[in-house]
C-alpha positions in Angstrom: 7.5 17.1 20.4 8.7 13.5 20.8 9.6 12.7 24.4 10.4 9.5 26.3 6.6 9.0 26.8 5.7 9.3 23.1 4.6 6.2 21.4 6.1 5.9 17.9 4.5 4.3 14.9 5.6 4.5 11.4 6.0 3.7 7.8 8.9 1.5 6.7 9.8 1.5 3.1 11.7 2.9 0.2 11.1 5.5 -1.1 9.3 7.3 1.7 10.3 10.9 0.9 7.0 11.6 -0.9 4.7 10.0 1.7 2.0 12.1 3.2 1.3 9.6 5.9 3.3 11.3 8.7 1.4 14.6 8.0 -2.0 12.9 7.9 -1.5 10.6 10.9 0.2 13.1 13.1 -2.7 15.5 12.5 -5.1 12.8 13.5 -3.1 12.0 16.7 -3.1 15.6 17.6 -6.8 15.9 17.1 -7.4 13.0 19.3 -5.0 14.3 22.0 -2.7 11.3 21.7 1.0 11.5 22.6 1.9 9.6 19.4 4.3 10.3 16.6 4.2 8.8 13.1 7.5 8.8 11.3 8.7 7.6 7.9 11.9 5.5 7.9 13.7 4.6 4.7 14.0 0.9 5.2 13.9 -1.5 2.2 11.7 -4.3 3.4 11.5 -6.0 0.0 12.4 -9.6 -0.7 14.9 -9.3 -3.5 18.5 -8.5 -3.3 20.4 -6.9 -0.3 18.3 -5.0 2.2 20.3 -3.0 4.7 18.9 -1.4 7.8 20.0 2.3 8.1 22.5 3.2 10.8 23.5 -0.4 11.2 26.2 -2.4 9.4 24.2 -5.5 9.4 22.2 -6.5 6.3 19.7 -9.1 5.2 20.0 -10.7 1.8 16.7 -12.2 0.8 15.9 -14.0 -2.4 12.5 -15.5 -2.9 10.4 -16.9 -5.8 6.7 -17.3 -5.9 7.0 -20.8 -4.4 8.8 -19.4 -1.4 6.0 -17.0 -0.7 3.4 -19.8 -0.7 5.5 -22.0 1.6 5.7 -19.2 4.2 9.4 -18.5 3.8 8.7 -14.8 3.2 6.8 -14.5 6.5 9.7 -16.1 8.4 12.2 -13.6 6.9 9.9 -10.7 7.6 9.5 -11.7 11.2 13.3 -11.7 11.6 13.5 -8.3 9.8 10.8 -6.8 12.0 12.7 -8.1 15.1 15.7 -6.2 13.9 13.7 -3.0 13.3 12.2 -3.3 16.7 15.6 -3.6 18.4 17.2 -0.9 16.2 14.4 1.8 16.5 12.3 0.9 19.5 9.2 0.1 17.5 6.8 -2.5 18.8 6.2 -4.4 15.6 3.5 -6.7 14.5 3.3 -8.7 11.2 -0.2 -8.6 10.0 -1.8 -11.6 8.3 -3.7 -11.0 5.1 -7.0 -11.3 6.9 -5.9 -8.8 9.6 -4.8 -6.4 6.9 -8.1 -6.7 5.2 -10.0 -6.1 8.4 -7.9 -3.0 9.2 -8.3 -1.6 5.7 -12.0 -2.1 5.9 -12.0 -0.4 9.3 -10.1 2.6 7.9 -12.3 3.0 4.9 -15.6 2.2 6.6 -17.5 1.2 3.4 -21.2 0.7 3.0 -22.6 -2.8 2.8 -22.1 -4.2 -0.7 -19.2 -1.9 -1.5 -16.0 -3.5 -2.8 -12.8 -2.1 -1.4 -10.0 -2.4 -3.9 -6.3 -2.0 -2.9 -3.9 -2.4 -5.8 -0.4 -3.0 -4.4 2.9 -3.7 -6.0 2.9 -7.5 -5.6 -0.7 -8.2 -4.7 -4.2 -6.8 -5.0 -6.7 -7.0 -2.2 -10.5 -7.3 -2.7 -12.7 -6.8 0.3 -16.4 -7.1 0.0 -18.4 -7.1 3.3 -16.9 -10.0 5.3 -15.1 -11.6 2.3 -11.5 -10.9 1.6 -9.4 -12.2 -1.4 -5.7 -11.5 -1.9 -4.6 -12.0 -5.5 -1.1 -12.4 -6.9 -1.2 -9.4 -9.1 0.1 -5.9 -8.6 1.7 -3.0 -10.5 5.2 -4.2 -9.9 4.5 -7.9 -10.4 2.6 -7.4 -13.6 5.2 -4.9 -15.0 7.9 -7.5 -14.4 5.9 -10.3 -16.1 4.1 -8.5 -18.9 5.8 -5.2 -19.4 3.4 -2.6 -20.7 1.3 -5.0 -22.7 -2.0 -3.4 -21.6 -4.4 -5.9 -23.0 -2.3 -8.8 -21.6 -2.3 -7.2 -18.2 -6.1 -6.8 -18.3 -6.7 -10.3 -19.5 -4.4 -11.8 -16.9 -6.0 -9.7 -14.1 -9.5 -10.7 -15.1 -8.5 -14.4 -15.2 -7.6 -14.1 -11.5 -10.7 -12.2 -10.3 -13.2 -14.1 -8.2 -17.0 -14.2 -8.8 -18.3 -11.1 -6.9 -21.3 -8.9 -7.3 -20.5 -5.5 -5.7 -22.9 -2.7 -5.8 -20.2 0.0 -5.8 -16.4 0.3 -5.2 -13.9 2.3 -3.2 -10.3 2.4 -4.3 -7.4 3.0 -1.9 -3.6 3.3 -2.2 -1.2 4.9 -4.7 -2.4 3.5 -8.0 -6.0 4.6 -7.6 -5.2 7.9 -6.0 -2.6 8.8 -8.6 -5.1 8.0 -11.4 -7.7 10.2 -9.6 -5.2 13.1 -9.5 -4.4 12.7 -13.2 -8.1 12.5 -14.0 -8.7 15.8 -12.1 -5.8 17.4 -14.0 -4.1 18.6 -10.8 -0.9 20.6 -11.1 0.2 19.1 -7.8 -1.2 16.4 -5.6 -4.1 17.6 -3.5 -5.3 15.0 -1.0 -8.5 16.9 -0.2 -9.5 17.0 -3.9 -8.5 13.4 -4.5 -10.5 12.0 -1.5 -14.0 11.3 -2.6 -13.4 11.8 -6.3 -15.5 9.4 -8.5 -13.2 8.1 -11.2 -15.4 6.8 -14.0 -14.6 3.6 -15.9 -14.2 5.7 -19.0 -11.9 8.1 -17.1 -9.7 5.2 -15.9 -9.4 3.7 -19.3 -8.6 7.2 -20.7 -5.8 7.6 -18.2 -4.5 4.1 -18.9 -4.3 4.8 -22.7 -2.7 8.1 -22.0 0.0 6.7 -19.8 0.6 3.7 -22.0 1.3 6.2 -24.9 4.1 7.8 -22.9 7.6 6.6 -22.1 8.8 6.5 -18.5 10.6 9.8 -18.7 7.5 11.5 -19.9 5.5 10.0 -17.1 8.0 11.2 -14.6 7.4 14.7 -15.7 3.6 14.6 -15.1 2.5 16.7 -12.2 0.8 14.9 -9.3 2.5 11.6 -10.3 5.3 10.4 -8.0 8.4 9.8 -10.3 9.0 6.4 -8.6 5.6 5.3 -9.7 6.2 6.1 -13.4 7.6 2.7 -14.4 4.7 0.7 -13.0 1.7 2.9 -13.2 0.5 1.4 -16.5 0.2 -2.1 -15.1 -1.6 -0.8 -12.0 -4.0 1.2 -14.2 -4.7 -1.9 -16.3 -5.6 -3.9 -13.2 -8.0 -1.2 -12.2 -9.7 -1.2 -15.6 -9.9 -5.0 -15.5 -11.7 -4.8 -12.1 -14.2 -2.2 -13.3 -14.9 -4.0 -16.5 -15.3 -7.4 -14.8 -17.7 -6.2 -12.2 -19.6 -3.8 -14.5 -18.8 -0.9 -12.3 -19.3 2.5 -13.9 -17.1 4.3 -11.4 -14.9 3.9 -8.3 -14.8 6.3 -5.4 -11.3 7.2 -4.4 -10.4 7.2 -0.8 -7.4 8.6 1.1 -8.5 6.5 4.0 -6.9 3.1 4.0 -5.0 0.5 5.9 -3.0 3.2 7.7 -6.1 4.7 9.2 -7.3 1.3 10.4 -3.9 0.6 11.9 -3.9 3.9 13.7 -7.3 3.3 15.1 -6.3 -0.2 16.3 -3.0 1.0 17.6 -4.6 3.7 19.7 -6.4 0.9 21.6 -3.2 -1.0 22.4 -1.8 -1.0 26.0 1.4 0.9 26.6 4.5 -1.0 25.6 6.6 -2.8 28.3 10.4 -2.5 28.3 12.0 -5.9 27.9 14.6 -8.0 26.3 15.4 -7.8 22.6 12.9 -9.8 20.4 14.1 -13.3 19.2 16.5 -13.0 16.3 17.2 -9.3 16.8 20.8 -8.1 16.2 22.1 -7.1 19.6 25.8 -6.8 19.0 26.4 -3.1 19.3 
C-alpha cells in the first residue's frame, strides 16, 4: 500500500501497458523490506512532435535532429521535462549521463570480466565491456527510419559503427534481445523466468531475423510473446544483434532480464530520503 512515507520510483514512457517492470521491481522492494513503490506512467518523453504530460494541459513540443543531440539541446529539453514531471507527480528525478547509465546497467547485470553487455535501444546501442562504455547512434527505431527493413544494409551500417573489441562472451539486455529469446524458445506467451539466462545462438538469432523479415508488420503483431508495438522495428533490432555477434565472432549471447532498472533500483535504495522543497527550476507551477 502506498502511503505518505512511500518512496515512489517509476517508468516513464509510451507505451507502458505491457511493461513487467512494476511487477519485478515491487517484488524486489518487498523482498528487501523497502517501503518503495514502482509505477508505470504513460508519459511520452520522446523528442519528436508534441509531448503532453497526462493530467495537465501544458505540453512540450520538441523537434530535434541529430545535430541537436550532439550539441546538447536534447539534454536541456529533457531536464525541463523532468522538472515538470517532478512537480506534477512528486518524483525526485535525475537525468543520467551515458556513463552513469552504463555503470548502472553493468551493476544490474553483474557480468563476469571480459563479458560484453549489449543493450539495443530504439535510438542508440550501448556496449559495455569491463570499464569501457561505448554508445553508438544505432537502434531499432533509428535504423528502421533510415533503412527500412533492408536487413543486409542494417547489418553493414551497424558493423561500420562497431568499435574494436575482443569480448570473451556477451550478455544481452532490454526488449530486442529478450523478445528474440522468447521467439527462439517458441513461447506461447512471454515467460520472464524462461527468457532469463537463455543462450541465444548466433544461428538462432539469424534464423529469427530471417523469419521476422519474411513477415509483414500485421503478421508480426500476431506472434505470441512479441509486444505488438515492437513489430514495426524488431527487424532492425534483430539485424543489429546479428551484426554484433558476427563482428565479434560470438557464437551465442546470454539473455538477461536484469538490466538498467535493476542497477537504478539498487542505487536508488542507497539514496537519502527526499526533502520537501520548492518546485524545481523550469517546472510548471500554475495550477
